[in-house]
All heavy atoms as TSV, in Angstrom:
chain	resi	resn	atom	element	x	y	z
A	1	MET	N	N	0.835	-1.161	-0.001
A	1	MET	CA	C	0.012	-0.015	0.010
A	1	MET	C	C	0.891	1.238	0.002
A	1	MET	O	O	1.887	1.314	0.690
A	1	MET	CB	C	-0.909	-0.024	1.223
A	1	MET	CG	C	-1.871	1.126	1.250
A	1	MET	SD	S	-3.059	0.843	2.574
A	1	MET	CE	C	-3.859	2.391	2.524
A	2	VAL	N	N	0.503	2.231	-0.760
A	2	VAL	CA	C	1.282	3.459	-0.907
A	2	VAL	C	C	0.806	4.461	0.127
A	2	VAL	O	O	-0.396	4.719	0.250
A	2	VAL	CB	C	1.134	4.080	-2.286
A	2	VAL	CG1	C	1.870	5.366	-2.373
A	2	VAL	CG2	C	1.585	3.079	-3.362
A	3	SER	N	N	1.772	4.959	0.893
A	3	SER	CA	C	1.411	5.986	1.892
A	3	SER	C	C	1.635	7.359	1.311
A	3	SER	O	O	2.441	7.536	0.401
A	3	SER	CB	C	2.228	5.804	3.151
A	3	SER	OG	O	3.608	6.002	2.869
A	4	LEU	N	N	0.920	8.360	1.793
A	4	LEU	CA	C	1.058	9.693	1.286
A	4	LEU	C	C	2.055	10.474	2.114
A	4	LEU	O	O	1.729	11.353	2.914
A	4	LEU	CB	C	-0.297	10.407	1.297
A	4	LEU	CG	C	-1.307	9.862	0.276
A	4	LEU	CD1	C	-2.662	10.610	0.411
A	4	LEU	CD2	C	-0.813	9.967	-1.122
A	5	ASP	N	N	3.302	10.119	1.966
A	5	ASP	CA	C	4.346	10.858	2.677
A	5	ASP	C	C	4.984	11.886	1.722
A	5	ASP	O	O	4.563	12.032	0.562
A	5	ASP	CB	C	5.396	9.884	3.230
A	5	ASP	CG	C	6.058	9.094	2.141
A	5	ASP	OD1	O	5.586	9.039	1.014
A	5	ASP	OD2	O	7.102	8.458	2.424
A	6	HIS	N	N	5.969	12.581	2.214
A	6	HIS	CA	C	6.595	13.616	1.453
A	6	HIS	C	C	7.210	13.127	0.182
A	6	HIS	O	O	7.094	13.775	-0.875
A	6	HIS	CB	C	7.641	14.298	2.361
A	6	HIS	CG	C	8.522	15.258	1.645
A	6	HIS	ND1	N	9.834	14.980	1.363
A	6	HIS	CD2	C	8.277	16.489	1.167
A	6	HIS	CE1	C	10.346	16.007	0.736
A	6	HIS	NE2	N	9.446	16.934	0.567
A	7	TYR	N	N	7.863	11.985	0.247
A	7	TYR	CA	C	8.569	11.504	-0.963
A	7	TYR	C	C	7.588	11.030	-2.059
A	7	TYR	O	O	7.775	11.318	-3.213
A	7	TYR	CB	C	9.510	10.364	-0.552
A	7	TYR	CG	C	10.548	10.783	0.391
A	7	TYR	CD1	C	10.555	10.402	1.751
A	7	TYR	CD2	C	11.597	11.614	-0.013
A	7	TYR	CE1	C	11.505	10.832	2.615
A	7	TYR	CE2	C	12.577	12.051	0.841
A	7	TYR	CZ	C	12.530	11.657	2.162
A	7	TYR	OH	O	13.473	12.097	3.023
A	8	THR	N	N	6.552	10.367	-1.650
A	8	THR	CA	C	5.535	9.872	-2.608
A	8	THR	C	C	4.872	11.053	-3.292
A	8	THR	O	O	4.729	11.068	-4.536
A	8	THR	CB	C	4.480	8.989	-1.930
A	8	THR	OG1	O	5.149	7.923	-1.236
A	8	THR	CG2	C	3.511	8.448	-2.946
A	9	LEU	N	N	4.456	12.043	-2.550
A	9	LEU	CA	C	3.817	13.228	-3.129
A	9	LEU	C	C	4.781	14.007	-3.964
A	9	LEU	O	O	4.412	14.576	-5.019
A	9	LEU	CB	C	3.245	14.132	-2.017
A	9	LEU	CG	C	1.982	13.590	-1.308
A	9	LEU	CD1	C	1.649	14.490	-0.105
A	9	LEU	CD2	C	0.844	13.475	-2.255
A	10	GLY	N	N	6.049	14.077	-3.581
A	10	GLY	CA	C	7.048	14.816	-4.353
A	10	GLY	C	C	7.287	14.143	-5.706
A	10	GLY	O	O	7.386	14.834	-6.741
A	11	TYR	N	N	7.434	12.832	-5.710
A	11	TYR	CA	C	7.613	12.108	-6.973
A	11	TYR	C	C	6.391	12.206	-7.836
A	11	TYR	O	O	6.502	12.346	-9.076
A	11	TYR	CB	C	7.964	10.646	-6.749
A	11	TYR	CG	C	9.368	10.430	-6.239
A	11	TYR	CD1	C	9.584	9.708	-5.068
A	11	TYR	CD2	C	10.458	10.982	-6.880
A	11	TYR	CE1	C	10.888	9.506	-4.606
A	11	TYR	CE2	C	11.747	10.802	-6.416
A	11	TYR	CZ	C	11.950	10.074	-5.290
A	11	TYR	OH	O	13.220	9.883	-4.834
A	12	ALA	N	N	5.192	12.170	-7.253
A	12	ALA	CA	C	3.982	12.313	-8.055
A	12	ALA	C	C	3.875	13.682	-8.673
A	12	ALA	O	O	3.494	13.858	-9.819
A	12	ALA	CB	C	2.738	12.034	-7.181
A	13	ALA	N	N	4.237	14.719	-7.902
A	13	ALA	CA	C	4.203	16.095	-8.382
A	13	ALA	C	C	5.233	16.250	-9.537
A	13	ALA	O	O	4.912	16.892	-10.569
A	13	ALA	CB	C	4.503	17.083	-7.282
A	14	PHE	N	N	6.378	15.700	-9.387
A	14	PHE	CA	C	7.409	15.750	-10.432
A	14	PHE	C	C	6.953	15.067	-11.723
A	14	PHE	O	O	7.090	15.604	-12.823
A	14	PHE	CB	C	8.703	15.133	-9.948
A	14	PHE	CG	C	9.807	15.153	-10.977
A	14	PHE	CD1	C	10.507	16.364	-11.237
A	14	PHE	CD2	C	10.166	14.047	-11.693
A	14	PHE	CE1	C	11.502	16.390	-12.191
A	14	PHE	CE2	C	11.148	14.097	-12.640
A	14	PHE	CZ	C	11.822	15.267	-12.898
A	15	ALA	N	N	6.337	13.910	-11.566
A	15	ALA	CA	C	5.833	13.181	-12.730
A	15	ALA	C	C	4.708	13.945	-13.427
A	15	ALA	O	O	4.671	14.027	-14.661
A	15	ALA	CB	C	5.366	11.783	-12.300
A	16	LEU	N	N	3.789	14.517	-12.628
A	16	LEU	CA	C	2.687	15.245	-13.228
A	16	LEU	C	C	3.167	16.537	-13.908
A	16	LEU	O	O	2.629	16.950	-14.949
A	16	LEU	CB	C	1.633	15.582	-12.218
A	16	LEU	CG	C	0.743	14.368	-11.833
A	16	LEU	CD1	C	-0.102	14.740	-10.625
A	16	LEU	CD2	C	-0.123	13.973	-12.989
A	17	MET	N	N	4.189	17.210	-13.348
A	17	MET	CA	C	4.725	18.405	-14.003
A	17	MET	C	C	5.429	18.035	-15.330
A	17	MET	O	O	5.366	18.752	-16.294
A	17	MET	CB	C	5.691	19.150	-13.068
A	17	MET	CG	C	5.009	19.820	-11.930
A	17	MET	SD	S	3.672	20.900	-12.398
A	17	MET	CE	C	4.551	22.246	-13.112
A	18	SER	N	N	6.068	16.871	-15.356
A	18	SER	CA	C	6.648	16.393	-16.599
A	18	SER	C	C	5.584	16.115	-17.655
A	18	SER	O	O	5.702	16.475	-18.826
A	18	SER	CB	C	7.498	15.140	-16.354
A	18	SER	OG	O	8.539	15.421	-15.512
A	19	LEU	N	N	4.493	15.503	-17.211
A	19	LEU	CA	C	3.359	15.258	-18.129
A	19	LEU	C	C	2.730	16.576	-18.583
A	19	LEU	O	O	2.277	16.683	-19.746
A	19	LEU	CB	C	2.322	14.393	-17.450
A	19	LEU	CG	C	2.625	12.908	-17.344
A	19	LEU	CD1	C	1.544	12.200	-16.562
A	19	LEU	CD2	C	2.748	12.303	-18.722
A	20	ALA	N	N	2.662	17.551	-17.705
A	20	ALA	CA	C	2.129	18.864	-18.094
A	20	ALA	C	C	3.010	19.503	-19.140
A	20	ALA	O	O	2.467	20.129	-20.100
A	20	ALA	CB	C	2.020	19.759	-16.841
A	21	MET	N	N	4.314	19.415	-19.015
A	21	MET	CA	C	5.202	19.966	-20.060
A	21	MET	C	C	5.017	19.242	-21.365
A	21	MET	O	O	4.984	19.869	-22.449
A	21	MET	CB	C	6.645	19.912	-19.592
A	21	MET	CG	C	6.997	20.901	-18.513
A	21	MET	SD	S	8.705	21.012	-18.136
A	21	MET	CE	C	8.986	19.455	-17.315
A	22	LEU	N	N	4.871	17.934	-21.311
A	22	LEU	CA	C	4.671	17.152	-22.526
A	22	LEU	C	C	3.341	17.490	-23.197
A	22	LEU	O	O	3.270	17.701	-24.399
A	22	LEU	CB	C	4.702	15.652	-22.202
A	22	LEU	CG	C	4.508	14.713	-23.359
A	22	LEU	CD1	C	5.637	14.882	-24.376
A	22	LEU	CD2	C	4.457	13.301	-22.862
A	23	SER	N	N	2.287	17.613	-22.395
A	23	SER	CA	C	1.002	17.975	-22.980
A	23	SER	C	C	1.006	19.418	-23.524
A	23	SER	O	O	0.329	19.722	-24.519
A	23	SER	CB	C	-0.139	17.774	-21.959
A	23	SER	OG	O	-0.009	18.689	-20.909
A	24	GLY	N	N	1.775	20.276	-22.907
A	24	GLY	CA	C	1.914	21.630	-23.427
A	24	GLY	C	C	2.609	21.636	-24.773
A	24	GLY	O	O	2.244	22.413	-25.653
A	25	ALA	N	N	3.641	20.784	-24.929
A	25	ALA	CA	C	4.296	20.695	-26.246
A	25	ALA	C	C	3.353	20.100	-27.277
A	25	ALA	O	O	3.404	20.508	-28.428
A	25	ALA	CB	C	5.544	19.819	-26.079
A	26	LEU	N	N	2.527	19.170	-26.848
A	26	LEU	CA	C	1.614	18.520	-27.840
A	26	LEU	C	C	0.520	19.495	-28.293
A	26	LEU	O	O	-0.083	19.262	-29.342
A	26	LEU	CB	C	1.004	17.293	-27.223
A	26	LEU	CG	C	1.963	16.093	-27.112
A	26	LEU	CD1	C	1.314	14.965	-26.358
A	26	LEU	CD2	C	2.460	15.654	-28.480
A	27	ILE	N	N	0.251	20.566	-27.550
A	27	ILE	CA	C	-0.695	21.567	-27.982
A	27	ILE	C	C	-0.217	22.160	-29.311
A	27	ILE	O	O	-0.987	22.385	-30.237
A	27	ILE	CB	C	-0.864	22.673	-26.942
A	27	ILE	CG1	C	-1.603	22.117	-25.719
A	27	ILE	CG2	C	-1.637	23.855	-27.480
A	27	ILE	CD1	C	-1.650	23.052	-24.504
A	28	PHE	N	N	1.101	22.408	-29.402
A	28	PHE	CA	C	1.621	23.033	-30.582
A	28	PHE	C	C	1.962	22.034	-31.709
A	28	PHE	O	O	1.983	22.387	-32.872
A	28	PHE	CB	C	2.931	23.803	-30.269
A	28	PHE	CG	C	2.654	24.947	-29.348
A	28	PHE	CD1	C	2.996	24.907	-28.015
A	28	PHE	CD2	C	2.021	26.095	-29.813
A	28	PHE	CE1	C	2.713	25.946	-27.152
A	28	PHE	CE2	C	1.757	27.167	-28.975
A	28	PHE	CZ	C	2.120	27.087	-27.638
A	29	LEU	N	N	2.198	20.760	-31.357
A	29	LEU	CA	C	2.589	19.785	-32.343
A	29	LEU	C	C	1.410	18.992	-32.938
A	29	LEU	O	O	1.562	18.406	-33.999
A	29	LEU	CB	C	3.591	18.773	-31.701
A	29	LEU	CG	C	4.905	19.387	-31.275
A	29	LEU	CD1	C	5.742	18.351	-30.559
A	29	LEU	CD2	C	5.655	19.970	-32.443
A	30	SER	N	N	0.306	18.971	-32.238
A	30	SER	CA	C	-0.828	18.153	-32.655
A	30	SER	C	C	-1.880	18.986	-33.367
A	30	SER	O	O	-1.981	20.216	-33.162
A	30	SER	CB	C	-1.443	17.462	-31.471
A	30	SER	OG	O	-2.576	16.719	-31.873
A	31	LYS	N	N	-2.661	18.329	-34.203
A	31	LYS	CA	C	-3.768	19.010	-34.871
A	31	LYS	C	C	-5.010	19.040	-33.985
A	31	LYS	O	O	-5.924	19.820	-34.247
A	31	LYS	CB	C	-4.086	18.298	-36.186
A	31	LYS	CG	C	-2.974	18.455	-37.173
A	31	LYS	CD	C	-3.299	17.841	-38.515
A	31	LYS	CE	C	-2.107	18.027	-39.398
A	31	LYS	NZ	N	-2.301	17.478	-40.703
A	32	ARG	N	N	-5.054	18.235	-32.944
A	32	ARG	CA	C	-6.197	18.224	-31.988
A	32	ARG	C	C	-5.873	19.111	-30.788
A	32	ARG	O	O	-5.709	18.670	-29.667
A	32	ARG	CB	C	-6.434	16.796	-31.524
A	32	ARG	CG	C	-6.761	15.857	-32.687
A	32	ARG	CD	C	-6.895	14.438	-32.246
A	32	ARG	NE	N	-8.026	14.316	-31.319
A	32	ARG	CZ	C	-8.286	13.252	-30.646
A	32	ARG	NH1	N	-7.543	12.150	-30.790
A	32	ARG	NH2	N	-9.298	13.194	-29.821
A	33	ARG	N	N	-5.729	20.397	-31.060
A	33	ARG	CA	C	-5.304	21.333	-30.024
A	33	ARG	C	C	-6.260	21.503	-28.892
A	33	ARG	O	O	-5.871	21.594	-27.699
A	33	ARG	CB	C	-5.029	22.699	-30.647
A	33	ARG	CG	C	-3.777	22.676	-31.491
A	33	ARG	CD	C	-3.378	24.036	-31.900
A	33	ARG	NE	N	-2.095	23.926	-32.575
A	33	ARG	CZ	C	-1.745	24.637	-33.607
A	33	ARG	NH1	N	-2.539	25.574	-34.065
A	33	ARG	NH2	N	-0.558	24.476	-34.167
A	34	GLU	N	N	-7.542	21.521	-29.199
A	34	GLU	CA	C	-8.575	21.732	-28.149
A	34	GLU	C	C	-8.514	20.576	-27.109
A	34	GLU	O	O	-8.634	20.841	-25.917
A	34	GLU	CB	C	-9.959	21.840	-28.769
A	34	GLU	CG	C	-10.156	23.062	-29.631
A	34	GLU	CD	C	-9.999	24.319	-28.855
A	34	GLU	OE1	O	-10.448	24.421	-27.710
A	34	GLU	OE2	O	-9.377	25.258	-29.433
A	35	THR	N	N	-8.307	19.373	-27.577
A	35	THR	CA	C	-8.252	18.253	-26.686
A	35	THR	C	C	-7.025	18.376	-25.782
A	35	THR	O	O	-7.091	18.164	-24.546
A	35	THR	CB	C	-8.184	16.928	-27.442
A	35	THR	OG1	O	-9.315	16.842	-28.292
A	35	THR	CG2	C	-8.111	15.736	-26.530
A	36	TRP	N	N	-5.835	18.691	-26.365
A	36	TRP	CA	C	-4.624	18.787	-25.578
A	36	TRP	C	C	-4.648	19.981	-24.614
A	36	TRP	O	O	-4.051	19.934	-23.554
A	36	TRP	CB	C	-3.401	18.837	-26.481
A	36	TRP	CG	C	-3.092	17.510	-27.045
A	36	TRP	CD1	C	-3.177	17.089	-28.314
A	36	TRP	CD2	C	-2.668	16.366	-26.280
A	36	TRP	NE1	N	-2.855	15.768	-28.408
A	36	TRP	CE2	C	-2.489	15.302	-27.170
A	36	TRP	CE3	C	-2.400	16.144	-24.908
A	36	TRP	CZ2	C	-2.078	14.035	-26.741
A	36	TRP	CZ3	C	-1.972	14.880	-24.534
A	36	TRP	CH2	C	-1.822	13.852	-25.426
A	37	ILE	N	N	-5.371	21.065	-24.955
A	37	ILE	CA	C	-5.508	22.166	-24.046
A	37	ILE	C	C	-6.259	21.743	-22.797
A	37	ILE	O	O	-5.873	22.036	-21.682
A	37	ILE	CB	C	-6.188	23.358	-24.740
A	37	ILE	CG1	C	-5.221	23.988	-25.763
A	37	ILE	CG2	C	-6.637	24.397	-23.721
A	37	ILE	CD1	C	-5.853	25.039	-26.623
A	38	LYS	N	N	-7.326	20.999	-22.992
A	38	LYS	CA	C	-8.128	20.515	-21.852
A	38	LYS	C	C	-7.324	19.552	-20.988
A	38	LYS	O	O	-7.359	19.612	-19.747
A	38	LYS	CB	C	-9.433	19.858	-22.346
A	38	LYS	CG	C	-10.384	20.848	-22.943
A	38	LYS	CD	C	-11.576	20.179	-23.569
A	38	LYS	CE	C	-12.448	21.201	-24.293
A	38	LYS	NZ	N	-13.518	20.581	-25.016
A	39	VAL	N	N	-6.627	18.621	-21.667
A	39	VAL	CA	C	-5.770	17.674	-20.901
A	39	VAL	C	C	-4.713	18.410	-20.127
A	39	VAL	O	O	-4.400	18.119	-18.962
A	39	VAL	CB	C	-5.132	16.629	-21.878
A	39	VAL	CG1	C	-4.077	15.826	-21.204
A	39	VAL	CG2	C	-6.226	15.759	-22.468
A	40	HIS	N	N	-4.072	19.408	-20.762
A	40	HIS	CA	C	-3.023	20.175	-20.102
A	40	HIS	C	C	-3.554	20.920	-18.861
A	40	HIS	O	O	-2.889	20.955	-17.820
A	40	HIS	CB	C	-2.437	21.167	-21.104
A	40	HIS	CG	C	-1.373	22.033	-20.567
A	40	HIS	ND1	N	-0.126	21.556	-20.307
A	40	HIS	CD2	C	-1.378	23.377	-20.215
A	40	HIS	CE1	C	0.618	22.518	-19.825
A	40	HIS	NE2	N	-0.122	23.652	-19.777
A	41	ILE	N	N	-4.739	21.504	-18.981
A	41	ILE	CA	C	-5.316	22.201	-17.832
A	41	ILE	C	C	-5.597	21.277	-16.684
A	41	ILE	O	O	-5.268	21.569	-15.517
A	41	ILE	CB	C	-6.591	22.972	-18.281
A	41	ILE	CG1	C	-6.245	24.125	-19.170
A	41	ILE	CG2	C	-7.390	23.424	-17.073
A	41	ILE	CD1	C	-7.431	24.764	-19.857
A	42	VAL	N	N	-6.164	20.108	-16.960
A	42	VAL	CA	C	-6.467	19.128	-15.896
A	42	VAL	C	C	-5.164	18.645	-15.220
A	42	VAL	O	O	-5.081	18.638	-13.979
A	42	VAL	CB	C	-7.305	17.977	-16.453
A	42	VAL	CG1	C	-7.401	16.841	-15.471
A	42	VAL	CG2	C	-8.655	18.458	-16.876
A	43	ILE	N	N	-4.201	18.279	-16.025
A	43	ILE	CA	C	-2.934	17.772	-15.453
A	43	ILE	C	C	-2.262	18.860	-14.634
A	43	ILE	O	O	-1.740	18.600	-13.546
A	43	ILE	CB	C	-2.002	17.266	-16.568
A	43	ILE	CG1	C	-2.545	15.981	-17.186
A	43	ILE	CG2	C	-0.588	17.016	-16.020
A	43	ILE	CD1	C	-1.781	15.482	-18.389
A	44	SER	N	N	-2.248	20.070	-15.107
A	44	SER	CA	C	-1.622	21.183	-14.387
A	44	SER	C	C	-2.283	21.468	-13.034
A	44	SER	O	O	-1.600	21.690	-12.052
A	44	SER	CB	C	-1.602	22.448	-15.221
A	44	SER	OG	O	-0.895	22.255	-16.405
A	45	ILE	N	N	-3.592	21.429	-13.029
A	45	ILE	CA	C	-4.336	21.670	-11.754
A	45	ILE	C	C	-4.061	20.581	-10.760
A	45	ILE	O	O	-3.781	20.843	-9.573
A	45	ILE	CB	C	-5.804	21.857	-12.047
A	45	ILE	CG1	C	-6.075	23.180	-12.736
A	45	ILE	CG2	C	-6.641	21.813	-10.731
A	45	ILE	CD1	C	-7.461	23.391	-13.220
A	46	VAL	N	N	-4.103	19.329	-11.201
A	46	VAL	CA	C	-3.804	18.209	-10.296
A	46	VAL	C	C	-2.373	18.269	-9.784
A	46	VAL	O	O	-2.111	18.060	-8.591
A	46	VAL	CB	C	-4.112	16.852	-11.004
A	46	VAL	CG1	C	-3.610	15.690	-10.171
A	46	VAL	CG2	C	-5.576	16.744	-11.320
A	47	ALA	N	N	-1.409	18.605	-10.655
A	47	ALA	CA	C	-0.036	18.728	-10.217
A	47	ALA	C	C	0.152	19.842	-9.197
A	47	ALA	O	O	0.824	19.695	-8.203
A	47	ALA	CB	C	0.861	18.982	-11.437
A	48	TYR	N	N	-0.568	20.962	-9.419
A	48	TYR	CA	C	-0.457	22.046	-8.469
A	48	TYR	C	C	-1.046	21.640	-7.099
A	48	TYR	O	O	-0.440	21.957	-6.059
A	48	TYR	CB	C	-1.236	23.277	-8.991
A	48	TYR	CG	C	-1.227	24.453	-8.044
A	48	TYR	CD1	C	-0.103	25.263	-7.944
A	48	TYR	CD2	C	-2.343	24.700	-7.199
A	48	TYR	CE1	C	-0.129	26.335	-7.056
A	48	TYR	CE2	C	-2.319	25.747	-6.337
A	48	TYR	CZ	C	-1.231	26.562	-6.234
A	48	TYR	OH	O	-1.185	27.577	-5.357
A	49	LEU	N	N	-2.137	20.935	-7.091
A	49	LEU	CA	C	-2.745	20.493	-5.827
A	49	LEU	C	C	-1.794	19.510	-5.116
A	49	LEU	O	O	-1.656	19.565	-3.866
A	49	LEU	CB	C	-4.092	19.839	-6.086
A	49	LEU	CG	C	-5.194	20.797	-6.505
A	49	LEU	CD1	C	-6.459	20.019	-6.861
A	49	LEU	CD2	C	-5.474	21.813	-5.412
A	50	ILE	N	N	-1.160	18.606	-5.837
A	50	ILE	CA	C	-0.229	17.677	-5.199
A	50	ILE	C	C	1.016	18.397	-4.666
A	50	ILE	O	O	1.502	18.097	-3.580
A	50	ILE	CB	C	0.125	16.543	-6.157
A	50	ILE	CG1	C	-1.093	15.684	-6.364
A	50	ILE	CG2	C	1.293	15.737	-5.657
A	50	ILE	CD1	C	-0.939	14.486	-7.258
A	51	MET	N	N	1.466	19.425	-5.401
A	51	MET	CA	C	2.610	20.184	-4.903
A	51	MET	C	C	2.210	20.948	-3.620
A	51	MET	O	O	3.006	21.024	-2.664
A	51	MET	CB	C	3.112	21.182	-5.934
A	51	MET	CG	C	3.846	20.492	-7.088
A	51	MET	SD	S	4.658	21.545	-8.289
A	51	MET	CE	C	3.747	23.025	-8.274
A	52	PHE	N	N	1.004	21.474	-3.596
A	52	PHE	CA	C	0.543	22.170	-2.401
A	52	PHE	C	C	0.443	21.196	-1.229
A	52	PHE	O	O	0.871	21.508	-0.130
A	52	PHE	CB	C	-0.871	22.766	-2.636
A	52	PHE	CG	C	-1.502	23.325	-1.433
A	52	PHE	CD1	C	-1.105	24.563	-0.962
A	52	PHE	CD2	C	-2.478	22.638	-0.748
A	52	PHE	CE1	C	-1.701	25.084	0.182
A	52	PHE	CE2	C	-3.082	23.150	0.371
A	52	PHE	CZ	C	-2.688	24.381	0.828
A	53	LEU	N	N	-0.050	19.974	-1.445
A	53	LEU	CA	C	-0.137	18.987	-0.381
A	53	LEU	C	C	1.266	18.578	0.088
A	53	LEU	O	O	1.473	18.369	1.304
A	53	LEU	CB	C	-0.894	17.742	-0.858
A	53	LEU	CG	C	-2.394	17.874	-0.973
A	53	LEU	CD1	C	-2.953	16.615	-1.583
A	53	LEU	CD2	C	-3.018	18.152	0.360
A	54	THR	N	N	2.238	18.503	-0.824
A	54	THR	CA	C	3.588	18.146	-0.435
A	54	THR	C	C	4.161	19.236	0.480
A	54	THR	O	O	4.759	18.933	1.492
A	54	THR	CB	C	4.454	17.982	-1.684
A	54	THR	OG1	O	3.872	17.006	-2.523
A	54	THR	CG2	C	5.873	17.536	-1.341
A	55	ILE	N	N	4.027	20.489	0.075
A	55	ILE	CA	C	4.542	21.582	0.891
A	55	ILE	C	C	3.846	21.659	2.226
A	55	ILE	O	O	4.439	21.851	3.282
A	55	ILE	CB	C	4.436	22.914	0.112
A	55	ILE	CG1	C	5.378	22.856	-1.074
A	55	ILE	CG2	C	4.752	24.103	1.027
A	55	ILE	CD1	C	5.158	23.992	-2.078
A	56	TRP	N	N	2.538	21.445	2.225
A	56	TRP	CA	C	1.742	21.502	3.467
A	56	TRP	C	C	2.169	20.382	4.423
A	56	TRP	O	O	2.230	20.546	5.623
A	56	TRP	CB	C	0.261	21.431	3.114
A	56	TRP	CG	C	-0.649	21.731	4.233
A	56	TRP	CD1	C	-0.545	22.727	5.148
A	56	TRP	CD2	C	-1.818	21.038	4.584
A	56	TRP	NE1	N	-1.563	22.710	6.057
A	56	TRP	CE2	C	-2.386	21.628	5.715
A	56	TRP	CE3	C	-2.490	19.918	4.049
A	56	TRP	CZ2	C	-3.545	21.215	6.288
A	56	TRP	CZ3	C	-3.622	19.494	4.610
A	56	TRP	CH2	C	-4.179	20.092	5.712
A	57	LEU	N	N	2.437	19.219	3.884
A	57	LEU	CA	C	2.856	18.073	4.705
A	57	LEU	C	C	4.216	18.285	5.322
A	57	LEU	O	O	4.440	17.951	6.490
A	57	LEU	CB	C	2.867	16.788	3.821
A	57	LEU	CG	C	3.234	15.510	4.528
A	57	LEU	CD1	C	2.131	15.109	5.510
A	57	LEU	CD2	C	3.454	14.372	3.515
A	58	VAL	N	N	5.132	18.912	4.636
A	58	VAL	CA	C	6.476	19.166	5.150
A	58	VAL	C	C	6.423	20.192	6.235
A	58	VAL	O	O	7.133	20.107	7.244
A	58	VAL	CB	C	7.408	19.604	3.992
A	58	VAL	CG1	C	8.739	20.063	4.534
A	58	VAL	CG2	C	7.627	18.472	3.033
A	59	ARG	N	N	5.610	21.222	6.080
A	59	ARG	CA	C	5.576	22.292	7.089
A	59	ARG	C	C	4.852	21.792	8.282
A	59	ARG	O	O	4.934	22.068	9.361
A	59	ARG	CB	C	4.903	23.506	6.498
A	59	ARG	CG	C	5.762	24.055	5.354
A	59	ARG	CD	C	5.410	25.442	5.023
A	59	ARG	NE	N	6.136	26.164	6.040
A	59	ARG	CZ	C	5.973	27.457	6.273
A	59	ARG	NH1	N	5.108	28.118	5.632
A	59	ARG	NH2	N	6.665	28.054	7.187
């Protein structure tokens, strides 16, 4: 079972930020821009929330 400690949340935030950068690049490279814009927004918001939880847990 995965616990929500600092390291797990940190790695999840890093992975989601990497996915956000990839989806941001695909906005410009793909012809389905509207879809990638929506995916990018969702991934970015989830990554931001996980980063907030990571910082809140450490403090």
